[in-house]
SERO-4910 file (N, C-alpha, C, O; in steps of 0.05 Angstrom, whole numbers):
BEGIN
 pado doro    nc1    nc2    nc3   cac1   cac2   cac3    cc1    cc2    cc3    oc1    oc2    oc3
  Met    A    168   -120    -29    173    -91    -31    201    -85    -21    210    -97     -1
  Asn    A    215    -68    -35    243    -63    -29    247    -37    -13    270    -28    -10
  Thr    A    226    -25     -3    229     -1     12    216     -5     39    199    -21     43
  Lys    A    226     11     58    215     10     85    189     25     86    187     49     79
  Leu    A    168     12     95    142     25     99    142     42    124    155     35    144
  Thr    A    127     63    123    123     78    148    103     63    165     88     46    155
  Lys    A    102     70    191     83     57    209     55     63    199     38     45    200
  Gln    A     50     87    190     23     94    181     15     78    156     -8     71    152
  Gln    A     34     73    138     28     57    114     22     28    122      4     16    111
  Arg    A     37     17    140     32    -10    150      4    -12    162    -10    -31    158
  Glu    A     -3      8    178    -30      8    190    -52     10    169    -72     -3    172
  Ala    A    -47     26    148    -67     29    127    -70      3    112    -93     -5    105
  Ile    A    -48    -11    106    -50    -37     93    -65    -57    110    -82    -72    100
  Lys    A    -60    -57    136    -74    -75    155   -104    -69    155   -120    -88    156
  Arg    A   -111    -43    155   -140    -37    154   -153    -47    129   -175    -58    130
  Leu    A   -140    -45    106   -151    -56     81   -153    -86     83   -174    -97     76
  Tyr    A   -133    -99     94   -134   -128     97   -156   -137    115   -171   -156    110
  Asp    A   -160   -122    137   -181   -129    156   -209   -125    144   -228   -140    150
  Arg    A   -212   -105    126   -237   -101    113   -243   -123     93   -266   -133     92
  Ser    A   -223   -132     78   -227   -153     59   -199   -164     51   -184   -149     38
  Pro    A   -192   -188     58   -167   -199     50   -165   -205     20   -144   -211      9
  Asp    A   -188   -202      6   -189   -203    -23   -176   -228    -35   -163   -227    -56
  Gly    A   -181   -251    -21   -172   -276    -32   -143   -284    -27   -134   -306    -35
  Thr    A   -128   -267    -13   -100   -274     -7    -98   -295     15   -117   -298     31
  Val    A    -76   -309     16    -73   -330     36    -63   -321     63    -66   -335     83
  Ser    A    -51   -297     64    -40   -286     89    -37   -256     88    -37   -244     66
  Tyr    A    -34   -244    111    -29   -215    112     -2   -208     98     -1   -189     83
  Leu    A     18   -224    103     44   -219     91     42   -220     60     54   -202     47
  Asn    A     28   -239     50     24   -241     21      9   -216     11     16   -206    -10
  Phe    A    -11   -208     26    -26   -184     18     -8   -159     18     -9   -144     -1
  Arg    A      8   -156     39     25   -133     41     46   -132     18     53   -110     10
  Arg    A     54   -154      9     74   -155    -13     63   -146    -40     78   -143    -59
  Arg    A     37   -142    -42     25   -131    -67     33   -102    -71     33    -93    -94
  Phe    A     40    -88    -50     44    -60    -52     73    -53    -60     92    -65    -49
  Arg    A     76    -34    -78    102    -26    -89    106      4    -86     86     18    -83
  Leu    A    131     13    -88    137     41    -86    133     54   -113    141     43   -134
  Tyr    A    121     77   -113    117     94   -137    127    122   -130    125    131   -107
  Ser    A    137    136   -151    147    163   -147    132    182   -166    124    174   -188
  Ile    A    129    206   -157    118    227   -174    140    246   -182    152    259   -164
  Gly    A    147    248   -207    168    265   -216    195    252   -213    199    231   -200
  Ser    A    215    265   -225    242    254   -225    257    259   -198    277    246   -193
  Ser    A    247    277   -182    261    283   -156    254    263   -135    267    263   -114
  Gly    A    234    246   -139    226    227   -119    208    239    -98    200    225    -79
  Leu    A    202    264   -101    183    277    -82    155    265    -86    148    260   -109
  Gly    A    141    262    -65    114    251    -68    114    221    -70     94    210    -81
  Asp    A    134    207    -61    134    178    -61    110    167    -46    102    178    -26
  Tyr    A     99    146    -57     77    132    -44     79    103    -51     94     95    -69
  Ile    A     63     86    -37     62     58    -44     34     53    -57     15     68    -51
  Gly    A     32     33    -73      6     27    -85      4     -3    -92     24    -16    -95
  Gly    A    -21    -12    -93    -25    -40   -100    -55    -45   -105    -72    -28   -101
  Gln    A    -61    -69   -115    -88    -77   -122   -103    -87    -97    -91   -102    -81
  Trp    A   -127    -79    -94   -145    -88    -73   -173    -87    -82   -183    -66    -91
  Cys    A   -188   -109    -81   -216   -111    -89   -222    -99   -116   -241    -85   -120
  Gly    A   -204   -104   -135   -207    -94   -163   -201    -65   -167   -206    -54   -188
  Met    A   -189    -52   -147   -181    -24   -149   -152    -21   -144   -140    -37   -130
  Phe    A   -140      1   -154   -112      8   -147   -114     27   -124   -128     47   -125
  Val    A   -100     21   -102   -100     38    -78    -72     49    -74    -53     34    -73
  Gly    A    -71     76    -73    -46     89    -66    -46     97    -37    -67    105    -26
  Ile    A    -23     94    -23    -21    101      5      2    120      9     25    112      4
  Glu    A     -4    144     18     17    164     24     33    156     48     25    138     63
  Thr    A     55    170     53     72    164     76     58    168    102     66    156    123
  Asp    A     37    185    103     22    190    127     -1    171    131    -16    173    150
  Gly    A     -3    151    113    -24    131    115    -50    137    101    -68    121    101
  His    A    -52    161     89    -77    168     75    -79    151     49    -60    149     34
  Thr    A   -102    139     45   -106    122     21   -123    136      0   -141    152      6
  His    A   -117    129    -25   -132    140    -48   -138    116    -67   -121     98    -70
  Thr    A   -161    116    -79   -167     97   -100   -169    110   -127   -174     97   -147
***
């Protein structure tokens, strides 16, 4: 991932990993699944997202997750 994660996003990723590492070999490898996404051309509403347990999970800057 080429962007700095917020503390809340890192904590959300760790919670997902702790619930199910989903076959990954390490937490770092799991965290690298997540990429930056933007809503609209202004970049407002940026979030990170990645695959987990067959679902796409979006994580807002405040750590709130959506599937």
